N, C-alpha and C positions, 0 to 999 in steps of 0.2 A: 865466836869460836864455836865450830862444831863440834861434836859429842866426839869421833871419833879421836880429833884431838882432845881433848879432857882426859876421856882414857885413858889415849898413850899415856901425860900426865901422870893424871893418879895411878899411872906401873911402870912410870919412871919411879916417883917418889914410893909407891910403899916397898918396891921389892927391895932395895938397901935395904929401909928404915926392920926388913921384915930375917933380913939377914943380917943386918946389927945384932939383935934382937937374940938371933936364934942364937952368934958366933960368941959374946961377948955378956948376954944375959943369960938363956937361958944355961949354957955348956962351962960359967964360968969353974964350975969344979971341978975336974976328973973324977968321975962314979962312972959304977953299972949304970947302967936304964936297964933296968927293970920293963915288964911287959903294961903294964898298966900307964908308964912313963910316955912307951913309946906309942898304946896306943891315940892318947890322951894329944898326944904332937901329932901323929896320927891326921886325926878326928879337928885340928885347930886348922890343918894344912887345906883339907880337903872340904871343909868350909867358908876357908879364904879363897879356893877357889870357886867355888860352887858361886859366892856372893860378887865375883866379879864376874864368872856367867852368866850371872844373874843383870847385872851392871849392862855387858856385853848385849847382851839378851831385849834388855828392856833401850835401850838409847842407838841401837847400831839397825838391828830385825830377829828374827825366827833364823834367819840362813847364818847369819855370822855367830850367833849364839849359841848354835848348834856347831856350829865350824869349831868354837873353840875351846865346847864341853867335848868332843868327840877327839879333837886331837888331846888335852888332859890324859882321856879315860886310858889313850891309846900311850900314852907317852908310861903315865902310871904302871901298866899295863905290860910295858918294857925293861922298866924298873924293876917286875917286881923279879927275871932275870939273872938279875947281882945280886939275889939271896943266894946265899948259901946254910948248909948247915955242919955243923965239923959232929957230927953224932957216930 
């Protein structure tokens, strides 16, 4: 089995697990999310993406690693326009 297939299998397992954890465990009770909690969750998701980017980098090479990281940064920056202030 080649490295790309392994990464796809890991990706296909990790994404549903993270979604279930986020929706069923971390958000079990309805509450107002404080700044500290939001920052910790954001840092955790960014760390998870960086770990995956490192795995892509070391298993598939520099070009694919930086391609993933570039795409992740672009998507993260585009999601910022969805934030609105009710000031």
